[in-house]
C-alpha positions in Angstrom: 85.5 116.8 107.4 85.8 120.4 108.4 87.0 123.3 106.1 90.6 122.9 107.4 90.9 119.2 106.8 91.9 117.8 103.4 92.8 114.4 102.0 95.6 113.5 99.8 94.4 110.5 98.0 97.3 108.4 96.6 96.0 106.3 93.7 96.9 102.9 92.4 95.4 101.2 89.4 95.8 97.6 88.3 94.3 95.9 85.3 94.6 92.1 85.6 92.3 89.5 84.2 92.2 87.9 87.6 90.7 90.3 90.2 92.5 88.6 93.1 95.9 89.2 91.5 95.0 92.8 90.8 94.1 93.3 94.5 97.3 91.7 95.6 99.4 93.8 93.3 97.7 97.0 94.2 98.2 96.5 97.9 101.9 95.5 97.3 102.4 98.8 95.5 100.7 100.8 98.3 102.8 99.0 100.9 106.0 99.9 98.9 104.8 103.5 98.9 104.5 103.5 102.7 107.8 101.7 103.2 109.7 104.2 101.1 107.8 106.7 103.3 108.7 110.4 103.1 110.9 110.3 100.0 108.2 108.6 97.9 105.4 110.6 99.4 107.3 113.9 98.7 108.0 112.7 95.2 104.3 112.0 94.6 103.3 115.4 96.0 106.0 117.1 93.9 104.5 115.5 90.8 101.1 117.0 91.7 102.8 120.3 92.6 104.6 120.7 89.3 101.6 119.9 87.2 98.4 120.8 89.1 99.4 124.3 90.0 99.7 125.0 86.3 96.0 124.2 85.8 94.5 126.2 88.7 93.3 129.4 87.2 91.8 131.5 90.0 93.9 133.0 92.7 92.1 131.4 95.6 92.6 127.9 94.2 96.3 128.5 93.6 96.8 129.8 97.1 94.9 126.9 98.6 96.9 124.4 96.5 100.2 126.0 97.5 99.2 125.8 101.2 98.4 122.1 100.8 101.4 121.1 98.6 104.0 123.4 100.0 103.2 123.8 103.7 104.8 126.6 105.8 105.2 127.0 109.6 102.2 129.4 109.9 99.8 126.9 108.1 99.1 125.1 111.4 95.3 125.4 110.8 95.5 122.9 107.9 95.0 119.2 108.5 96.1 116.8 105.8 95.1 113.2 105.9 96.5 110.6 103.6 94.2 108.0 102.0 94.3 105.6 99.1 92.2 105.2 96.0 92.4 101.9 94.1 91.1 101.3 90.6 90.8 97.6 89.8 89.9 96.4 86.3 89.3 92.8 85.8 88.1 90.5 83.0 84.6 89.2 82.9 84.4 86.3 80.4 81.4 86.4 78.1 80.5 83.1 76.5 79.1 82.7 73.0 75.8 81.6 74.5 75.7 84.7 76.7 76.3 86.9 73.7 73.2 85.5 72.1 70.9 86.5 75.0 68.5 89.3 74.6 69.6 92.6 76.2 67.7 92.3 79.4 68.9 88.7 80.1 72.5 89.6 79.0 72.5 92.6 81.5 71.2 90.4 84.3 73.7 87.6 83.6 76.7 90.0 83.4 75.5 91.9 86.5 75.3 88.6 88.4 78.8 87.6 87.3 80.3 91.0 88.4 78.4 91.0 91.7 79.7 87.5 92.5 83.3 88.4 91.6 83.1 91.5 93.8 81.5 89.7 96.7 84.1 87.0 96.5 87.0 89.4 96.6 85.7 91.6 99.5 87.2 89.4 102.3 90.6 89.6 100.6 90.4 93.4 100.3 89.3 93.6 104.0 92.2 91.4 105.0 94.7 93.7 103.2 93.2 96.8 104.8 93.3 95.3 108.3 97.1 94.8 108.0 99.1 97.0 110.3 100.6 99.0 107.4 97.1 100.3 106.4 95.5 101.0 109.8 94.1 104.5 110.1 93.9 105.2 106.4 90.7 105.7 104.3 90.3 103.7 101.2 88.3 104.4 98.0 88.1 101.3 95.8 86.6 101.1 92.4 86.1 97.8 90.6 85.4 97.9 86.9 84.7 94.9 84.7 86.0 94.6 81.2 85.5 92.1 78.5 88.6 91.1 76.6 90.8 93.0 79.0 94.1 92.4 77.1 92.6 94.1 74.0 91.1 96.9 76.0 94.4 97.5 77.8 96.3 97.8 74.5 93.7 100.3 73.3 93.9 102.4 76.5 97.7 102.5 76.3 97.6 103.5 72.7 95.2 106.3 73.5 97.3 107.6 76.3 100.4 107.7 74.1 98.7 110.0 71.6 
């Protein structure tokens, strides 16, 4: 990317015990964002505009952010590409026997479970990306395993509400 090209990355996060369900729900949300098109995109950009500009402290950053978020006719030298970031959390079940393993064996066992889950879901992710709605967009996908996801989700929400 050159100095005049920027990406707006619209994010979606899903925390489902079942990784496949999380993928499906994330792409449904992104598809809805695209269907509602300009109104939804403008709303998302306005959210960034109203909050992010408050946190930029130096004048150069503020000017650049304004050019990106509030384009004017004479800003023709800026290229803004839209892309998507997806955060997927899923549950990795840990058996009582696995909990009794030594650290090295436990790490290897869990790593293998996570790797298998991710490899198994890649064709589904690729199928979604290949749909007409998503052609031409870049995707950044992060898959994070959790143990006892329901408990972890409750803790995260509680922390966010503080």
